[in-house]
C-alpha positions in Angstrom: 102.4 -40.6 -80.4 105.2 -38.3 -80.7 105.3 -35.1 -78.0 104.1 -31.9 -79.4 105.9 -30.3 -82.1 107.3 -27.5 -79.9 107.9 -29.4 -76.8 110.5 -28.1 -74.3 110.6 -24.6 -76.4 109.9 -22.1 -73.9 108.2 -18.7 -75.4 107.8 -15.6 -73.1 104.8 -14.0 -74.4 104.1 -9.7 -73.6 101.0 -8.2 -74.6 97.6 -7.5 -74.8 94.6 -8.2 -76.5 95.0 -10.1 -79.6 97.6 -10.3 -81.8 100.4 -11.5 -79.4 98.6 -13.5 -78.1 97.2 -15.6 -81.2 100.9 -15.8 -82.2 101.2 -17.2 -78.1 98.2 -19.2 -78.6 99.0 -21.2 -81.4 102.3 -21.6 -80.3 101.4 -24.0 -77.2 99.0 -25.5 -78.8 101.6 -26.8 -80.2 103.0 -27.4 -77.2 105.1 -24.7 -76.8 105.6 -23.8 -72.5 104.0 -20.2 -73.0 105.0 -18.0 -70.0 102.5 -14.5 -70.3 104.2 -11.6 -68.4 102.5 -9.6 -67.0 101.6 -6.5 -65.0 100.4 -7.0 -61.8 98.3 -3.6 -61.7 95.5 -6.2 -63.8 97.3 -8.3 -66.8 96.6 -8.8 -70.0 93.4 -5.9 -71.0 91.4 -8.4 -72.5 91.1 -9.7 -69.0 88.8 -7.5 -68.1 86.2 -8.0 -71.9 82.6 -9.6 -71.2 81.2 -12.4 -70.9 82.8 -12.1 -67.3 82.2 -14.7 -64.8 83.2 -15.1 -61.5 85.7 -12.6 -62.5 87.5 -14.4 -65.3 86.7 -12.9 -68.6 85.5 -15.7 -71.2 87.4 -14.2 -74.2 90.4 -14.6 -72.0 90.6 -17.7 -70.7 90.3 -19.5 -74.2 92.8 -17.1 -76.2 95.0 -17.6 -73.4 94.9 -21.3 -73.2 97.9 -23.5 -71.9 100.1 -20.6 -71.1 101.4 -19.9 -67.6 101.1 -16.3 -65.9 103.7 -14.6 -64.1 103.5 -11.3 -63.0 106.2 -8.9 -62.8 106.3 -5.0 -62.9 108.5 -4.3 -65.7 108.5 -0.6 -64.7 110.8 -1.1 -62.7 114.5 -2.0 -61.7 113.8 -5.8 -60.4 111.2 -6.2 -62.5 112.8 -5.7 -65.7 116.1 -7.6 -64.1 113.8 -10.9 -63.1 112.7 -10.2 -67.0 116.3 -10.6 -68.0 117.0 -13.7 -66.5 114.0 -15.3 -68.6 114.8 -13.8 -71.3 118.4 -15.5 -71.2 117.0 -18.7 -71.2 114.0 -18.7 -73.6 113.7 -19.1 -77.1 111.2 -17.0 -77.9 109.8 -13.7 -76.8 107.1 -11.8 -78.4 105.7 -8.8 -78.1 102.8 -6.9 -79.3 103.5 -3.6 -78.0 103.9 -0.6 -79.6 107.5 -0.3 -81.3 110.1 1.5 -79.2 107.4 0.3 -75.7 110.3 -2.6 -74.5 113.6 0.3 -75.3 111.8 2.1 -73.2 111.5 -0.5 -70.6 115.3 -0.9 -70.3 114.5 -3.9 -72.3 115.0 -3.8 -75.9 115.2 -6.1 -78.7 118.4 -6.5 -79.7 119.7 -6.5 -75.8 117.6 -9.1 -75.2 119.3 -10.5 -78.6 123.0 -10.0 -77.7 121.9 -11.3 -74.3 121.4 -14.5 -75.6 122.3 -15.3 -79.5 119.3 -18.2 -79.7 116.7 -15.9 -78.8 113.4 -15.1 -81.5 112.2 -11.8 -81.5 108.7 -11.5 -82.6 107.8 -7.6 -82.4 103.9 -8.0 -83.6 102.7 -3.8 -84.2 100.5 -2.4 -86.1 102.8 -0.6 -88.9 105.8 -2.3 -88.6 108.4 -1.4 -86.4 109.7 1.2 -88.9 108.0 3.4 -91.6 105.9 6.9 -91.8 102.9 5.2 -90.1 105.2 3.2 -87.3 104.7 5.6 -84.1 100.6 5.5 -85.2 98.5 4.2 -82.5 96.3 0.5 -84.5 93.4 -1.7 -83.8 92.2 -3.8 -85.9 89.2 -1.9 -87.0 91.6 1.5 -88.0 94.0 -1.4 -90.3 91.5 -3.2 -91.7 89.9 0.6 -93.2 94.1 1.4 -93.9 94.4 -1.9 -95.6 91.7 -1.6 -98.2 89.5 -4.6 -96.6 86.8 -3.0 -96.0 86.3 -1.5 -99.1 86.1 -4.6 -101.3 83.4 -6.0 -97.7 79.8 -4.9 -98.0 77.4 -4.2 -100.4 78.2 -2.4 -104.0 77.6 1.1 -102.6 76.8 0.6 -98.8 78.2 1.8 -96.2 81.9 0.9 -94.9 82.0 -2.5 -93.1 84.2 -4.5 -91.6 85.7 -8.2 -91.8 83.3 -9.3 -88.7 86.0 -11.1 -87.1 88.7 -9.7 -85.8 91.1 -9.9 -89.1 94.3 -7.5 -88.9 94.8 -9.0 -85.5 94.3 -12.6 -86.3 96.2 -12.6 -89.7 99.3 -10.8 -87.9 98.9 -13.6 -84.9 99.3 -16.7 -87.6 102.0 -14.9 -89.8 104.1 -14.6 -86.5 103.6 -17.5 -85.9 105.1 -18.6 -89.4 107.6 -16.4 -88.5 108.4 -18.0 -85.4 108.7 -21.3 -86.8 110.7 -19.6 -89.8 113.1 -18.4 -87.5 113.8 -21.6 -85.5 114.7 -23.0 -87.8 116.8 -21.0 -89.1 118.1 -21.5 -85.6 118.9 -25.5 -85.9 120.6 -24.9 -89.6 122.4 -21.8 -88.1 122.7 -21.9 -84.3 120.7 -18.1 -83.8 118.2 -16.1 -83.2 116.8 -13.7 -84.6 114.3 -10.1 -84.6 111.1 -11.4 -86.6 109.0 -7.9 -87.8 105.1 -8.4 -88.4 103.0 -5.5 -88.6 98.8 -5.8 -88.6 99.1 -3.8 -92.0 100.9 -5.9 -94.2 99.5 -8.7 -93.4 96.0 -7.7 -93.9 97.0 -6.1 -97.4 98.7 -9.6 -97.8 95.3 -10.9 -97.7 94.0 -9.2 -100.8 95.2 -11.9 -103.0 93.0 -11.5 -106.4 92.4 -8.0 -106.1 96.1 -7.5 -106.0 96.6 -9.2 -109.3 93.5 -7.8 -110.9 94.8 -4.3 -110.1 98.5 -4.9 -111.2 97.9 -6.6 -114.0 94.7 -4.3 -115.2 94.8 -1.2 -112.9 91.8 -2.0 -111.7 90.3 -0.8 -108.5 88.9 -3.6 -107.1 85.5 -2.7 -104.8 83.1 -4.5 -102.4 80.6 -6.9 -104.3 78.5 -8.1 -101.2 79.0 -12.1 -101.3 79.6 -12.3 -104.8 83.2 -13.2 -105.9 84.8 -10.7 -107.8 86.0 -12.4 -110.8 83.9 -16.0 -111.7 80.5 -16.0 -111.6 77.9 -18.1 -110.0 79.4 -18.1 -106.4 77.7 -15.9 -103.7 74.7 -15.9 -101.8 71.3 -16.3 -103.3 67.5 -16.2 -102.2 65.5 -18.4 -101.0 61.8 -19.0 -99.7 63.0 -18.2 -95.9 66.8 -16.7 -96.6 70.1 -17.4 -97.9 72.0 -20.1 -99.0 75.7 -19.8 -100.9 76.3 -22.0 -104.2 79.3 -22.0 -106.3 79.0 -22.7 -109.7 81.6 -21.4 -111.7 83.5 -24.4 -113.4 81.5 -25.8 -116.6 80.2 -29.7 -115.0 79.1 -27.1 -111.8 77.2 -24.9 -114.1 75.4 -27.0 -115.9 74.7 -29.6 -113.6 73.3 -26.3 -111.4 71.6 -25.0 -114.3 69.4 -28.4 -114.7 69.3 -29.2 -110.6 67.0 -26.0 -110.6 65.2 -26.9 -114.5 67.0 -23.8 -116.5 68.6 -26.1 -118.5 68.2 -23.1 -121.5 70.1 -21.0 -119.8 73.5 -23.3 -120.8 73.4 -22.2 -123.7 72.5 -18.8 -123.5 75.3 -16.9 -124.2 75.7 -13.8 -121.4 76.4 -17.6 -119.7 79.1 -19.1 -121.8 81.9 -19.4 -118.8 81.9 -18.4 -115.2 83.8 -14.7 -116.1 80.9 -14.2 -118.3 78.3 -14.9 -115.6 80.2 -13.6 -113.5 80.0 -10.2 -115.6 76.1 -10.3 -116.7 75.0 -11.2 -112.8 72.3 -8.8 -113.1 70.5 -10.4 -115.5 71.5 -14.1 -113.7 71.0 -13.4 -111.0 67.4 -12.9 -110.6 66.0 -15.6 -113.4 68.3 -18.1 -110.7 66.2 -16.2 -107.8 63.1 -16.7 -109.6 63.2 -20.3 -108.9 65.0 -20.4 -105.6 62.9 -18.3 -104.2 59.6 -20.3 -104.2 60.9 -23.1 -102.2 63.1 -23.4 -98.8 67.3 -23.5 -98.1 67.2 -26.7 -97.1 65.2 -28.4 -100.3 68.0 -26.4 -102.7 70.9 -27.4 -101.0 69.8 -30.8 -101.3 68.9 -30.5 -104.6 72.4 -29.1 -105.5 74.2 -31.4 -103.1 72.9 -34.7 -105.1 73.6 -32.8 -108.5 77.3 -32.3 -106.9 77.1 -29.3 -106.9 78.9 -26.9 -103.9 76.6 -25.5 -101.8 75.9 -24.4 -98.2 74.0 -22.8 -95.7 74.8 -19.7 -93.8 74.9 -20.4 -90.3 75.3 -18.2 -87.5 77.9 -19.2 -84.8 75.0 -21.0 -82.9 75.1 -23.1 -85.2 78.8 -23.6 -85.9 79.6 -24.4 -82.7 77.3 -27.4 -82.6 78.5 -28.3 -85.8 77.3 -31.7 -86.3 80.6 -32.2 -88.8 83.0 -30.4 -86.0 82.2 -32.8 -83.3 83.1 -35.8 -85.1 86.3 -34.5 -86.0 86.5 -33.7 -82.2 87.1 -30.1 -83.4 86.1 -29.0 -80.1 87.9 -29.2 -76.5 86.8 -28.5 -72.8 89.4 -26.4 -70.8 89.9 -27.1 -67.2 90.0 -23.4 -65.0 90.5 -23.6 -61.9 88.4 -21.5 -61.0 85.9 -22.2 -63.8 86.6 -26.0 -64.0 85.5 -27.2 -67.8 85.5 -24.6 -70.3 83.8 -25.7 -73.8 86.5 -24.3 -76.8 86.9 -24.6 -80.5 90.3 -26.6 -80.6 93.4 -26.2 -83.5 92.6 -26.8 -87.4 96.5 -28.2 -87.4 96.3 -32.1 -87.4 99.0 -34.5 -87.0 99.9 -38.1 -88.2 102.4 -38.4 -85.5 102.7 -36.2 -83.6 99.4 -34.2 -81.3 98.7 -30.9 -80.0 98.6 -30.1 -77.1 95.5 -28.4 -76.0 94.5 -29.2 -71.8 94.0 -25.9 -69.9 92.1 -22.4 -70.3 94.1 -19.0 -69.5 95.6 -18.8 -66.2 94.8 -16.7 -63.4 96.1 -13.6 -63.5 100.3 -14.5 -61.5 99.2 -17.7 -61.7 102.4 -19.5 -61.5 104.6 -16.6 -60.5 106.3 -18.2 -58.3 107.6 -21.8 -60.2 108.8 -19.4 -63.0 110.3 -17.7 -60.5 112.2 -20.6 -58.9 112.8 -22.2 -62.2 114.3 -18.9 -63.4 116.7 -19.3 -60.2 115.8 -17.6 -57.8 115.7 -18.9 -54.2 112.0 -18.4 -52.1 113.7 -15.4 -49.9 114.3 -13.7 -53.3 111.0 -14.6 -54.2 109.2 -13.5 -51.2 110.6 -10.2 -51.8 109.6 -9.1 -55.5 106.1 -10.1 -54.2 106.6 -8.3 -51.1 107.0 -5.1 -53.1 104.4 -5.7 -55.2 107.3 -6.4 -58.5 105.9 -9.6 -58.7 102.1 -10.5 -57.4 100.6 -13.9 -56.5 96.9 -14.6 -57.6 94.1 -13.9 -54.6 92.3 -17.0 -53.9 89.9 -19.1 -56.2 85.9 -18.3 -54.9 85.1 -20.9 -52.2 
């Protein structure tokens, strides 16, 4: 078994909550040494997110798995100097602060890139490093609203609904990961790093693949359609006797098999439902006909019937079921992370699977400043300098773990 893909790559992560740290998590999973630079006065704000167990956030320790933590006061000369020394030997910096914040701290991206020409600097922001919106604050819900995601989420005519997960943060984190990998590939070829500018706004808008195809072709503005697909049908949730389940009978063979499985053979020759597009256009007539049948039996009955017929279908699972899903268990998707205070923690793993390499998912997110001493020593500080930094509260060590 080979080493992880990014073994030997050092990453500095500066930021809070999700987009930057989610990128950092991907890089750590791939084997990079991700050093999380945190304020000694509390660290990443996600450390305060519930649920809190023994003083540790269950969300933080999972999102920040595999990382080391150094607590530095970047508002002090000593703290910024320590960061510069770390950056001079880093391969990647990932930060998700507001544009200009690093410059205000005396750590402008261009200065860091000039000092270390091989550095890849990824700035993950709400709106991008420039443009009319650049200075606006950004939260996931604001970007979801501005990007159009909320306009196509929810039921037709219903109130605004955001995507249930923090999709704008997460999309930006994933795009930042892709961008970092691309920049590292360029560096391997040309020998130089570069600045990478990833915005939550553009990341979110880029997800509108079908919507852009429709609008730029026809001028039609896409709208919310509930669980239904906007272009083809039937591809949505339908009612059963005990709830709902989802179907995707859009190809000719699947449509025919679907109708026969439900005893609706007559619909196969109905001109209103001649193809997937027509079925979507006549959904107001089609779905009631389907639900007249599906509402008579429980969802599990119809799922078994449709699977036997080869028709794509699925249960609508809550996360209580997802996190105990037999398929995910069989593929060993869930992992146990070690934490110095909390012990072993259950978490999901990575969807990235390599034939000859491996991901590295071993430990939960660190305590605040847990690795301060060892990281400073690696940067060339001697013990006297480290003690002086710690004494001045420019850097700090973690409190002792509860007995």
